[in-house]
LUMSE-430250 format. One record per residue: residue number from 0; z, x, y of N, C-alpha, C in turn. Coordinates in steps of 0.02 Angstrom, whole numbers. Layout:
% residues N
 pos     nz     nx     ny    caz    cax    cay     cz     cx     cy
 NUM      Z      X      Y      Z      X      Y      Z      X      Y
...
//
This chain:
% residues 326
 pos     nz     nx     ny    caz    cax    cay     cz     cx     cy
   0   6203   1858   4788   6164   1796   4783   6179   1760   4717
   1   6185   1798   4663   6199   1767   4597   6266   1731   4598
   2   6316   1760   4632   6382   1728   4637   6378   1662   4675
   3   6335   1660   4726   6328   1598   4766   6299   1542   4724
   4   6248   1558   4684   6217   1507   4642   6264   1485   4586
   5   6306   1531   4561   6355   1513   4510   6405   1463   4537
   6   6429   1474   4598   6475   1427   4629   6441   1360   4644
   7   6378   1364   4663   6340   1302   4676   6333   1261   4612
   8   6316   1293   4558   6308   1257   4494   6373   1227   4469
   9   6428   1263   4480   6493   1237   4460   6512   1175   4501
  10   6498   1176   4565   6510   1117   4607   6467   1058   4585
  11   6405   1072   4568   6360   1019   4546   6385    986   4482
  12   6416   1025   4438   6443    998   4376   6501    950   4390
  13   6538    965   4442   6597    924   4460   6580    869   4509
  14   6517    859   4523   6496    814   4576   6515    741   4564
  15   6523    721   4502   6533    650   4486   6596    621   4518
  16   6643    665   4535   6706    641   4564   6700    625   4638
  17   6640    632   4665   6631    619   4736   6564    585   4746
  18   6563    534   4789   6501    498   4803   6468    521   4867
  19   6404    539   4862   6365    557   4920   6346    494   4959
  20   6345    499   5025   6321    443   5064   6247    432   5051
  21   6223    372   5065   6153    356   5055   6107    402   5095
  22   6128    418   5157   6088    460   5200   6078    529   5169
  23   6135    561   5149   6130    629   5122   6098    630   5053
  24   6105    577   5016   6071    574   4951   5996    577   4960
  25   5970    543   5011   5899    544   5025   5876    612   5049
  26   5915    643   5093   5896    708   5122   5895    762   5069
  27   5949    766   5030   5959    822   4984   5917    816   4921
  28   5907    755   4897   5871    747   4834   5801    776   4836
  29   5770    775   4894   5703    803   4901   5704    879   4912
  30   5747    903   4956   5743    973   4976   5772   1021   4925
  31   5817    999   4882   5849   1045   4835   5821   1042   4764
  32   5767   1005   4755   5739    999   4688   5714   1066   4661
  33   5687   1107   4705   5657   1171   4684   5694   1230   4715
  34   5760   1226   4720   5799   1278   4753   5796   1344   4714
  35   5787   1399   4751   5789   1466   4722   5809   1514   4777
  36   5818   1578   4759   5843   1626   4807   5795   1637   4865
  37   5730   1635   4851   5681   1646   4904   5682   1589   4954
  38   5687   1528   4929   5691   1471   4974   5755   1472   5015
  39   5809   1494   4984   5873   1498   5019   5870   1550   5076
  40   5838   1605   5063   5832   1658   5115   5792   1634   5176
  41   5752   1582   5167   5709   1557   5221   5728   1485   5241
  42   5791   1467   5234   5810   1396   5240   5796   1368   5310
  43   5798   1409   5362   5784   1383   5429   5711   1361   5438
  44   5667   1389   5397   5596   1374   5405   5568   1330   5349
  45   5612   1298   5310   5589   1250   5260   5636   1190   5259
  46   5624   1145   5212   5661   1081   5213   5733   1085   5191
  47   5758   1144   5172   5830   1151   5157   5872   1138   5219
  48   5843   1149   5278   5881   1139   5340   5878   1067   5365
  49   5844   1023   5329   5841    952   5349   5912    924   5356
  50   5926    895   5413   5991    863   5423   6046    908   5448
  51   6039    974   5438   6091   1020   5462   6066   1064   5520
  52   6001   1070   5526   5971   1105   5583   5897   1088   5585
  53   5880   1048   5634   5811   1025   5640   5773   1062   5695
  54   5794   1124   5709   5764   1162   5763   5689   1172   5754
  55   5668   1177   5691   5597   1190   5679   5553   1131   5700
  56   5584   1074   5712   5546   1015   5731   5537   1008   5807
  57   5570   1051   5846   5567   1046   5919   5518   1097   5948
  58   5488   1078   6003   5442   1123   6037   5482   1178   6072
  59   5451   1237   6076   5484   1294   6108   5502   1279   6180
  60   5461   1240   6215   5475   1224   6285   5539   1182   6291
  61   5549   1136   6245   5610   1095   6246   5671   1139   6235
  62   5666   1186   6188   5722   1232   6175   5737   1274   6237
  63   5684   1299   6269   5693   1340   6329   5726   1300   6385
  64   5705   1238   6395   5733   1196   6447   5808   1184   6435
  65   5827   1170   6373   5897   1158   6358   5939   1222   6367
  66   5908   1279   6350   5943   1343   6361   5956   1353   6435
  67   5908   1337   6477   5916   1344   6550   5970   1297   6576
  68   5974   1236   6547   6028   1190   6566   6096   1221   6548
  69   6099   1253   6490   6162   1285   6469   6180   1343   6516
  70   6129   1380   6537   6141   1435   6584   6165   1410   6652
  71   6145   1350   6670   6169   1321   6733   6242   1298   6728
  72   6263   1286   6666   6331   1261   6655   6381   1318   6647
  73   6359   1374   6615   6403   1431   6603   6369   1495   6625
  74   6408   1548   6627   6381   1614   6647   6335   1641   6593
  75   6274   1661   6612   6222   1676   6563   6240   1733   6516
  76   6269   1787   6542   6285   1844   6499   6337   1825   6446
  77   6383   1781   6463   6433   1758   6415   6399   1717   6360
  78   6351   1676   6380   6315   1635   6332   6275   1678   6283
  79   6240   1727   6310   6195   1767   6269   6232   1804   6213
  80   6294   1824   6226   6333   1858   6175   6346   1815   6114
  81   6340   1749   6122   6357   1703   6068   6299   1686   6023
  82   6238   1699   6045   6179   1687   6003   6169   1744   5953
  83   6138   1728   5896   6124   1779   5846   6068   1825   5870
  84   6069   1887   5845   6018   1936   5863   5954   1927   5823
  85   5898   1939   5855   5833   1932   5820   5825   1983   5764
  86   5858   2040   5770   5853   2090   5716   5899   2075   5657
  87   5933   2017   5660   5975   1994   5605   5962   1919   5594
  88   5899   1903   5580   5876   1834   5577   5890   1804   5508
  89   5954   1789   5496   5974   1760   5432   5947   1688   5426
  90   5912   1674   5373   5882   1608   5363   5811   1604   5388
  91   5787   1658   5420   5717   1664   5442   5697   1607   5489
  92   5732   1602   5545   5713   1554   5597   5646   1574   5627
  93   5599   1527   5628   5533   1540   5655   5520   1503   5721
  94   5551   1446   5728   5538   1404   5787   5598   1408   5833
  95   5600   1460   5875   5654   1467   5924   5626   1501   5986
  96   5666   1501   6037   5649   1535   6100   5679   1604   6098
  97   5637   1655   6104   5660   1724   6104   5677   1747   6175
  98   5737   1773   6183   5758   1795   6250   5806   1854   6243
  99   5786   1910   6270   5827   1970   6270   5854   1987   6201
 100   5810   1982   6152   5829   2001   6083   5872   1950   6047
 101   5878   1890   6075   5920   1838   6046   5879   1781   6017
 102   5905   1749   5965   5875   1690   5936   5905   1629   5971
 103   5868   1598   6015   5891   1539   6051   5863   1478   6014
 104   5904   1450   5970   5881   1392   5931   5908   1327   5963
 105   5875   1273   5949   5894   1208   5977   5966   1191   5959
 106   5984   1199   5895   6050   1179   5873   6104   1225   5900
 107   6091   1290   5902   6142   1337   5926   6159   1326   6000
 108   6113   1300   6038   6127   1285   6109   6185   1235   6113
 109   6183   1184   6070   6236   1133   6071   6301   1161   6041
 110   6295   1200   5988   6355   1229   5957   6391   1276   6006
 111   6353   1314   6044   6384   1359   6093   6417   1319   6148
 112   6386   1265   6169   6418   1222   6218   6485   1195   6192
 113   6485   1171   6129   6547   1146   6100   6600   1200   6097
 114   6580   1261   6078   6628   1316   6074   6658   1331   6143
 115   6616   1333   6194   6641   1349   6261   6685   1293   6289
 116   6675   1233   6264   6719   1177   6284   6789   1185   6255
 117   6795   1215   6196   6860   1216   6161   6892   1285   6157
 118   6857   1338   6177   6881   1406   6163   6951   1419   6190
 119   6968   1392   6247   7034   1405   6276   7091   1370   6238
 120   7073   1323   6195   7124   1288   6156   7135   1319   6087
 121   7094   1368   6069   7103   1402   6005   7151   1461   6016
 122   7204   1463   5978   7257   1512   5988   7232   1583   5982
 123   7265   1629   6016   7249   1700   6010   7275   1730   5945
 124   7332   1703   5921   7356   1724   5855   7314   1692   5801
 125   7325   1711   5738   7280   1687   5685   7285   1611   5677
 126   7227   1579   5678   7221   1507   5669   7195   1491   5600
 127   7212   1432   5576   7175   1402   5520   7135   1345   5549
 128   7069   1351   5544   7023   1302   5572   6988   1265   5516
 129   6990   1200   5517   6957   1158   5467   6898   1123   5499
 130   6838   1136   5472   6778   1100   5495   6752   1057   5438
 131   6752    993   5449   6726    945   5400   6652    933   5416
 132   6609    948   5368   6538    943   5380   6514   1001   5421
 133   6529   1062   5399   6514   1122   5438   6441   1144   5436
 134   6399   1109   5398   6328   1125   5396   6316   1196   5372
 135   6267   1229   5402   6248   1297   5380   6298   1350   5403
 136   6347   1331   5444   6398   1378   5467   6386   1405   5536
 137   6347   1371   5576   6330   1395   5643   6390   1400   5689
 138   6431   1348   5692   6490   1351   5734   6541   1399   5705
 139   6546   1402   5639   6592   1449   5607   6576   1521   5626
 140   6511   1537   5628   6491   1605   5647   6514   1621   5718
 141   6503   1574   5764   6520   1585   5834   6596   1594   5842
 142   6635   1549   5812   6708   1553   5820   6736   1615   5785
 143   6713   1630   5724   6739   1687   5687   6723   1753   5721
 144   6669   1755   5759   6651   1815   5796   6696   1827   5857
 145   6731   1775   5877   6768   1779   5940   6843   1763   5935
 146   6864   1736   5878   6934   1716   5869   6961   1742   5803
 147   7026   1754   5801   7060   1775   5739   7077   1712   5699
 148   7044   1702   5643   7054   1639   5607   7037   1644   5533
 149   7065   1597   5496   7039   1578   5430   6997   1515   5442
 150   6934   1517   5424   6889   1461   5439   6874   1424   5373
 151   6895   1361   5370   6885   1320   5310   6828   1271   5323
 152   6775   1275   5283   6719   1229   5288   6718   1183   5228
 153   6715   1118   5241   6711   1068   5189   6644   1032   5195
 154   6604   1036   5142   6539   1003   5143   6514    992   5072
 155   6457    960   5066   6428    947   5000   6406   1012   4967
 156   6403   1014   4900   6386   1076   4865   6321   1108   4888
 157   6270   1067   4901   6206   1094   4922   6212   1130   4989
 158   6249   1099   5035   6258   1129   5101   6303   1191   5096
 159   6352   1189   5052   6396   1247   5042   6357   1308   5018
 160   6306   1297   4979   6264   1353   4957   6232   1387   5017
 161   6207   1347   5064   6175   1375   5124   6225   1410   5168
 162   6282   1378   5181   6331   1409   5226   6361   1473   5195
 163   6369   1474   5129   6395   1534   5096   6346   1592   5106
 164   6281   1578   5097   6231   1630   5107   6229   1652   5180
 165   6228   1605   5226   6222   1620   5297   6281   1661   5322
 166   6342   1639   5305   6401   1673   5331   6415   1739   5296
 167   6402   1743   5231   6411   1806   5196   6361   1859   5222
 168   6303   1836   5241   6253   1882   5269   6273   1906   5338
 169   6304   1863   5378   6327   1883   5444   6392   1923   5442
 170   6433   1910   5391   6498   1942   5387   6508   1974   5318
 171   6470   2027   5302   6473   2057   5235   6541   2088   5218
 172   6581   2103   5268   6645   2135   5256   6704   2087   5259
 173   6691   2023   5270   6744   1973   5272   6761   1949   5201
 174   6820   1921   5194   6844   1897   5129   6830   1822   5122
 175   6794   1803   5069   6773   1734   5059   6809   1704   4998
 176   6831   1643   5005   6858   1603   4950   6808   1548   4935
 177   6777   1550   4876   6729   1499   4855   6758   1456   4800
 178   6720   1407   4779   6746   1354   4736   6775   1378   4670
 179   6741   1423   4636   6764   1444   4569   6834   1475   4573
 180   6844   1520   4619   6908   1553   4626   6962   1503   4647
 181   6945   1459   4693   6992   1409   4717   7013   1362   4660
 182   6966   1342   4619   6978   1294   4565   7022   1325   4511
 183   7014   1389   4499   7048   1421   4443   7115   1454   4462
 184   7135   1446   4524   7197   1478   4545   7237   1429   4588
 185   7286   1396   4558   7326   1346   4593   7372   1376   4646
 186   7387   1440   4641   7434   1472   4686   7400   1506   4745
 187   7336   1495   4752   7297   1530   4803   7319   1510   4873
 188   7318   1557   4920   7336   1544   4989   7274   1554   5033
 189   7251   1501   5064   7189   1505   5103   7195   1553   5162
 190   7256   1560   5189   7265   1604   5247   7254   1677   5231
 191   7248   1694   5167   7233   1763   5147   7159   1779   5151
 192   7118   1729   5170   7045   1736   5172   7020   1726   5243
 193   6960   1751   5255   6927   1741   5319   6887   1676   5320
 194   6853   1662   5264   6813   1601   5257   6830   1567   5191
 195   6836   1501   5194   6848   1460   5135   6795   1406   5135
 196   6753   1403   5083   6697   1356   5081   6703   1314   5018
 197   6716   1249   5027   6734   1205   4971   6702   1136   4978
 198   6694   1100   4922   6669   1031   4924   6724    982   4942
 199   6707    921   4960   6757    872   4985   6814    858   4937
 200   6801    856   4872   6854    838   4825   6905    893   4816
 201   6894    951   4847   6943   1006   4844   7000    997   4893
 202   6995    948   4937   7049    936   4985   7107    899   4952
 203   7131    927   4897   7187    898   4860   7250    940   4868
 204   7246    991   4910   7304   1033   4925   7317   1030   5000
 205   7380   1031   5018   7398   1029   5089   7385   1097   5121
 206   7343   1098   5172   7327   1158   5210   7347   1146   5283
 207   7402   1175   5306   7421   1164   5376   7373   1201   5423
 208   7340   1164   5466   7289   1196   5508   7303   1182   5582
 209   7274   1225   5624   7285   1222   5696   7231   1183   5733
 210   7172   1181   5702   7114   1150   5736   7070   1117   5684
 211   7050   1056   5697   7003   1021   5653   6941   1001   5693
 212   6884   1005   5661   6820    992   5695   6776    949   5651
 213   6747    898   5681   6691    864   5650   6637    852   5703
 214   6578    879   5689   6523    873   5736   6467    830   5706
 215   6461    769   5728   6403    727   5717   6389    711   5644
 216   6440    712   5601   6427    696   5531   6469    639   5503
 217   6524    622   5535   6564    567   5507   6528    500   5509
 218   6483    492   5556   6444    430   5560   6394    424   5503
 219   6385    478   5464   6341    476   5406   6380    461   5342
 220   6446    453   5348   6489    441   5291   6504    367   5283
 221   6527    347   5223   6551    279   5215   6622    274   5240
 222   6647    213   5247   6713    201   5276   6768    232   5233
 223   6760    230   5168   6811    258   5123   6819    333   5136
 224   6763    368   5143   6766    440   5156   6797    454   5223
 225   6778    415   5274   6808    425   5341   6883    417   5339
 226   6907    364   5305   6979    352   5300   7015    408   5264
 227   6984    435   5211   7015    490   5174   7021    552   5217
 228   6968    568   5254   6970    627   5297   7023    619   5352
 229   7025    561   5384   7075    551   5436   7146    555   5409
 230   7156    528   5350   7223    533   5319   7241    606   5308
 231   7194    645   5283   7208    716   5270   7221    753   5336
 232   7180    740   5386   7188    774   5450   7257    759   5480
 233   7275    695   5481   7337    675   5515   7399    694   5476
 234   7392    707   5412   7449    731   5372   7457    806   5375
 235   7404    843   5392   7406    916   5384   7398    955   5449
 236   7376    924   5503   7369    961   5565   7438    975   5594
 237   7447   1034   5622   7511   1053   5650   7524   1017   5717
 238   7587   1009   5733   7605    983   5799   7575   1030   5852
 239   7544   1003   5903   7508   1039   5955   7441   1066   5931
 240   7420   1047   5870   7353   1063   5847   7301   1017   5878
 241   7238   1035   5872   7184    999   5906   7133    971   5856
 242   7104    915   5874   7052    883   5834   6993    868   5880
 243   6937    902   5866   6875    889   5903   6831    843   5862
 244   6816    785   5889   6776    734   5856   6716    719   5900
 245   6657    739   5878   6595    728   5916   6549    687   5872
 246   6541    623   5888   6501    579   5846   6470    523   5887
 247   6421    490   5857   6386    436   5891   6434    378   5907
 248   6418    342   5960   6456    283   5977   6449    229   5923
 249   6391    228   5892   6376    175   5844   6325    201   5793
 250   6335    183   5730   6288    202   5678   6265    141   5640
 251   6200    132   5637   6171     78   5597   6137    106   5535
 252   6152    170   5519   6118    203   5463   6150    189   5396
 253   6206    154   5395   6234    133   5331   6256     60   5336
 254   6276     32   5280   6289    -41   5278   6351    -61   5317
 255   6391    -11   5340   6453    -27   5374   6445    -35   5449
 256   6389    -12   5476   6379    -15   5549   6441      9   5586
 257   6458     72   5575   6522     98   5599   6519    116   5673
 258   6576    109   5707   6583    123   5778   6633    179   5790
 259   6622    219   5841   6669    272   5859   6739    243   5872
 260   6741    187   5906   6807    159   5925   6846    133   5865
 261   6815    133   5806   6850    111   5745   6878    170   5704
 262   6868    231   5727   6898    287   5692   6974    277   5686
 263   7002    287   5627   7072    269   5615   7123    320   5639
 264   7123    334   5703   7174    377   5733   7242    341   5729
 265   7296    379   5714   7362    351   5724   7383    361   5797
 266   7445    347   5813   7466    348   5884   7489    416   5908
 267   7488    466   5865   7517    531   5883   7463    580   5910
 268   7428    558   5961   7376    599   5991   7379    591   6067
 269   7369    646   6102   7359    643   6174   7288    668   6189
 270   7256    638   6238   7186    651   6252   7179    713   6297
 271   7140    761   6275   7125    820   6315   7060    810   6353
 272   7009    787   6318   6945    772   6351   6910    716   6313
 273   6884    669   6350   6846    613   6321   6787    598   6367
 274   6727    609   6340   6668    600   6383   6606    594   6340
 275   6552    569   6369   6488    571   6335   6467    644   6326
 276   6442    660   6267   6426    729   6251   6369    755   6295
 277   6373    818   6312   6323    852   6354   6253    846   6325
 278   6206    818   6363   6136    808   6345   6126    763   6284
 279   6178    726   6264   6173    682   6206   6206    615   6223
 280   6167    572   6254   6195    511   6283   6220    462   6230
 281   6198    468   6168   6219    422   6116   6281    445   6079
 282   6309    502   6101   6364    534   6065   6425    542   6110
 283   6484    533   6081   6546    541   6118   6582    606   6098
 284   6612    639   6147   6650    701   6138   6723    685   6150
 285   6764    693   6097   6836    679   6104   6876    737   6076
 286   6914    769   6120   6961    822   6101   7031    794   6111
 287   7070    793   6056   7138    765   6059   7188    816   6031
 288   7249    812   6055   7303    858   6035   7358    819   5999
 289   7381    848   5943   7432    815   5901   7500    817   5936
 290   7535    760   5934   7600    755   5965   7654    741   5913
 291   7716    752   5932   7773    740   5888   7787    665   5882
 292   7779    630   5938   7799    559   5941   7739    513   5953
 293   7749    450   5938   7697    400   5950   7688    387   6025
 294   7626    385   6046   7608    365   6114   7548    319   6110
 295   7529    290   6166   7476    239   6165   7409    264   6192
 296   7403    328   6205   7342    354   6237   7279    338   6196
 297   7282    352   6130   7222    344   6089   7203    271   6083
 298   7253    226   6078   7238    154   6074   7204    130   6138
 299   7229    153   6194   7199    133   6258   7128    159   6264
 300   7116    220   6240   7049    248   6243   7001    208   6199
 301   7023    191   6139   6979    156   6092   6961     86   6119
 302   7008     55   6153   6993    -10   6184   6939     -2   6237
 303   6944     50   6278   6893     63   6329   6825     79   6297
 304   6827    119   6243   6764    137   6209   6732     77   6176
 305   6772     30   6152   6745    -31   6122   6707    -71   6174
 306   6736    -78   6233   6703   -115   6287   6640    -78   6310
 307   6647    -12   6317   6590     29   6338   6532     22   6288
 308   6548     24   6223   6496     19   6172   6463    -50   6172
 309   6502   -102   6181   6474   -170   6185   6425   -175   6243
 310   6444   -148   6301   6400   -150   6359   6336   -110   6348
 311   6343    -53   6315   6284    -12   6300   6236    -50   6254
 312   6264    -82   6203   6222   -119   6156   6188   -179   6188
 313   6224   -214   6232   6194   -270   6267   6138   -247   6313
 314   6150   -191   6347   6099   -163   6391   6036   -145   6351
 315   6046   -113   6294   5989    -93   6253   5952   -154   6228
 316   5987   -206   6208   5955   -267   6184   5915   -301   6239
 317   5944   -302   6300   5910   -333   6356   5846   -295   6375
 318   5851   -229   6374   5792   -188   6389   5739   -201   6336
 319   5760   -203   6273   5713   -216   6218   5680   -285   6228
 320   5721   -334   6246   5695   -401   6255   5642   -404   6311
 321   5657   -369   6367   5611   -369   6423   5545   -335   6406
 322   5551   -279   6370   5491   -244   6350   5450   -285   6301
 323   5486   -316   6255   5452   -355   6203   5420   -418   6233
 324   5453   -448   6282   5428   -511   6310   5374   -501   6362
 325   5385   -450   6405   5339   -444   6461   5294   -382   6456
//
């Protein structure tokens, strides 16, 4: 625990080189003011989980209903193996559905669905997986339990403190690379580690990876950050590597009013799956595969998504108008 806080404090000292989005500045400034080891051990049941896991805000019945929807989509016994055990309740989750000794949390239901959507595309040989905005490490836990990989999580220092605690607790025998060691060793090789947990400004070294993931957080970033991440992804992902992008169609939470169809994909992508996200009508699920040559698939998709988004927004405005008027 002392080592985790040391790495956290070092990241906080270097924070000036990176700007937090307005959204995350509001979330984190309140919850991390009084951070200590006891609060960290109970992060699922206090405000440290704000923005990265809001399961404590949902009713148990809602969680149960979504779990049953997941069981209708996939084989139940396969699903259950992916949830954390109640006798290993890291983070002290209090508001969840208990079933056969498993912690069925609201957020993990969606993470397990995402994993089952992509599992067949993750190589059987060792992968390097990059997750931008990995949160508390929920998806990392699921994938690392089932695939041979080096898992790289990039997030803000405050969130990295939580994910370091959560993942080290779940994987006490795995090898972790944290900020201090990474910063002080220019010759370090990430593939020699099981987990790599770093802040955004550490993406200054080329890491060739097989799979990149962003779940529902790029819409909380400013345009400059989005462009930097896309540049890094498209320069470092291997040919035939995959990029899972799950984000809202439209965000009005920052001054840029960003749209999914404006994500700066280059032309070297082929579409594996593109659809509205399961049980999340405001979010799009896009899995794309890196190609050697330029093709027009992604441009054609973004044109369709632009039209789709315009129609959605017009529909919402018309509904609002009718409700407001009549």
